[in-house]
N, C-alpha and C positions, 0 to 999 in steps of 0.2 A: 261151535262146536257142532258136529255131526257124530248120532251113536257109529254111525259107520265108520267111522274113523279112533273110532275106540273098543272095538269088537274083541280083542283080542283081551281085553280089560274086562267083559262083562261079568256078574256075577249076580245069582237070582238067592235071594232071604227072603224069607216071611217078613213081614210087616207090616205094622197098623195104618189105618187113614192116612191110604195111601191112593192116590187115586192112576190106573192106568188103565191102558187099554187093552182090550180083546186080542189084539192083534201084537202083541208085545213079545211071543212065542217066535214069531220072525226074527230078531233082534239076533237070539241064538241061533235056531236052524240058519242064517247068513253065516254066522260065525263059525258056525261045525263046516258048513260047505267051504268055505276059506282056507279052512286050516286043513283038508283033503285035496286042493286044490281044484275044486271044483270049475271057482269062478277061472282061472287060468287053463282050466281045458280048453270050457267053453270059448274062451276069448282067441285062444288057436285056432279051435274048430270053427269057428262060425265068422271070425271075423269080414271073411269075405264077403258077408250077406249086406254089411255097414255098407250103405251109399254115402250118407252125408256125413258131417262133422260135427254134429249141433252138441259136443261135451259128453254126451252118454257112450257110457262103454259098453259091447253086446251084451255081455256078462248083468247087464244094471238091469237093461230092456226084459233078458230071460227070465231073470229072475224078480221082475215085479209080476210078471205072467205066472208064475211057479207060486210067488207070496199069494195072488188075486188066490187062485186053487185054493193053497191050504189054506186061505183065511175063509172058504167058501163062498169067493165070487164065482160066480156063475157069466158074467158078461162082460166083457171089455174093458168095458165104462164105469164098471167097479174097481177099474185101479187108482181111479182118482179118491177114492175112501183110504187107498194106502199112504198116501201123501203129507 
């Protein structure tokens, strides 16, 4: 099961003795963007840029770059750290 599949059920609460990543907030931002319809809008407006069908959606590629910038990355190779 992937966190992307359950973003609508995502809840934030305080807890003890839990290991989390500093990038955990990206799931909240993704959920917010999805609820605003941003992913659908990106898909609609930028679909013409997709040249290959490798299983990734246009909004996933765009959000990877946005997530990179939000989490402090400054080089495309830093996207690997988000995986």
